[in-house]
N, C-alpha and C positions, 0 to 999 in steps of 0.2 A: 578205542573211540575218539574219534576224533567230532571236538564242539565246540560251538562261538560261545561267548562270556554267557549273553543270552539262553542259550540253551541250559549251558551249566546253570544257572540261576535257576531255569526254570528246575531243573531237576532236584537241585538242594531245597524250593519249597514244595515239593513232592516228594522228598524224601526217596527219592530214587537215583541217589547217586552213583552211578558204575564203580567196581571197583578199578577200571582201568578208563584214563580221560588225558587225552592229547592235546594239550591247549594250543589253541590257535597263534597265542605268542608270547611274549616273556612278561607275566604279570605275578600278582600275589594277592588271590582271591582269599583272602584271609574270611570272611561272611561263608563260604564255604565248604572250607577246611577247618572250620570247628563245628561243624553239624554234626559231625563224628572224627572226634578224635582218637579214641579208640580204633577205630578202625584204618586212619592213617599210619598210627604204628603196629597197628599187624601186616600191615600191605608194603612199610617201607622194610628195606632189606640193606643192609650194609655188609661190605666184603669184607670174606673170611680173613685176607690177606691186611686189611686195611683197618680187621679190629684187632690184628694181631698185633700190628705195629701201636694200638693205642694201650694193649695190655700192658705192652712194655714202658708205655709212659705212665701207665698208672702204675704199676710196681716201682718203675724209678720213682718219684714223685712219693709213693707213700714210707719207704728207705729214706730217702731224705729228710722227709718227715720227722722218723726218728717213732712213732709212734705205737705202741703195742696195742690190739685187740681194735675193740671197732672203732671205724672213722666215716666220717659222712663226707662224700667227695663233694666240692661245688664246683658247679662251671663258670665260668669268670667270661664273659664276651664282649672285648671293646671295639667298637669299630669306629674308627678316626678318618684316615688319609681321605677318599672317597667320598664320603657317605657325609663330611659337613656342608661342602662346596651344593651336591644334592638338596637337603633339609634346605636348604636356605634359597635352591632356585623352588621351589617346592611351595615351603610354606613361609620364604620372605626373609627379611635379613633379621629380624627381632625373637625369632626360633634361638630356643633353648638349647644345649648340648648337655650331653652325661659329664660330669665333672671328675674329677678325682673325689671331691666329697660325697656323691651320690653312691659311688662303688662302697668307699670304708664305711657310708651309713646303711649300704644292702648289703655288706660284711658284718657288721652290729648285727644285723636282725637277724640271719641267719644262723646266728652265734644262738640267740637268744630261744630259734626255734630248736635247738638241739641243744638241751644244757645237761644231757649225763654223756655224750658223743662228739670227741674231738673233731672241728671242722677244718677241712683244709680244702681251700682254694688255686682252685686248677686254671690259671690266665689265659685265651689264645684270643691273638689281634692279630689285626693288618698295620698295626705300628709297635712292635717288639720295642724299641728304643726307648716309645713314650714310658710304658707299660714298666719294662727293667727298670729304668730309670724314680716312676713316681708310685707304682702300683706293688709293684713284685717284692715282697718283705719275708725272707723264710724263715725268719724268728718269730714272724707272726703267724707262722702260716700260709704265706701268699706265696705260688711257686707257678715257675713260670711250667706251662704244659705244651704250645704252639709246638709245631712239628720245626720251624725254623729256627735256628739257633740250638737245637735241644740236647743236652746233655747224655740224653737217651738212647741212641740212637746214631747211625752209620752217617757222616756226609755225604754219602749218596743218595740219604733219603731228606736230608735238612734241606741241601737246596735245590732241591726238585719242586717247583711250586705247585704241582697239580699234585706231590705226594703232599705237600703242605695241607692243600685247604681240604683234600679228601679225611687227611689223618685229623687234621682239625677239627671238622663236621663230626668224626663217628667220637672223637673222646667227649663232644659238648651232647652227644645223641647218649652217652654209656655211663654219664654220672648221676649222684644222687639229687642233684639240685642245680637248678640253674639260676645266673645272675647276668642278667641282658639289657644293651642301650637301647636299640637299630637293627632294622633291616632282615630280610628274612633268613639267611647264613645262621643266625642265635635263634630267631622266632622257630625254624625248623628244627635244629638239633635242641632248645629246650621242651618242645612238644615231644619229641621221642625219647627224650630223658625221663619224663615224667617229675613224680615231687615238686618241691612249693621253688616256686620261679616268681624274683624281683624280674618287674620289665621300669623300665626310665620312663616318666609320665613327661610326656617331650609337648603334648601342647593337647588342648580340647579337637576332639575329630575334625575336619575339614573335610571328608569325604564324604561325607553323610551320616546317618545312623547307625548302628548293628557294629560288631569287631571289623577290624581293618589293621593293617601294621603297626599304626602308633599306638592303637587303643585296644589290644588282645587280651592283656594283662584285664582287663573291667568285663570279661564273657567268661573266660575259662575258671573251671573251676581249678581252684591252689593255689594262682596267681594276682600276684598285688602287685600296684602301680606306684611306684616312689620317685624324687623329687631328688 
């Protein structure tokens, strides 16, 4: 069903959102999606071959963590390269970015939420080099989970950019909780994962009232904003 943005907003207001909607353009209509997150999870399906790759990654990370018994797996999405210039363009040069300190604070909060179960953080990013240098620390339970440079998959997969993005998205959607910075990739992955989500608090909303891609954590259940 093809609908304009105006028609989709009207459907949202009338609680008559269709099961299938073809968007008229690239768009992030958070105010519409937030109306029925459970329906989004029910209708969104991940391919079985991609999920098999994700299963191998999770198995590899858990084995590398060397933890017996239950473990809580939290996805960490670090968006850096292309998004920072875009944020400056949209929000101005004084915009704040998600720093290493933000991710460390969010990880500590996740640990406090799971006092009886070890927490392992699985990192995916468009900037693997930065993450491997600054964030990944296996002795502290922080592992690289992205397909790029993955030790758990054959090079034919790890070097394919389409497989990389498909795997990384499905991985985020398959874990117990999420720490995200910004961007619809991470936002959708965290919505599908469910569980507790920590989202970077970038600025006060600038696109009107209600949920949007920068303020979703203020409106969704089990989500919180953090700087």
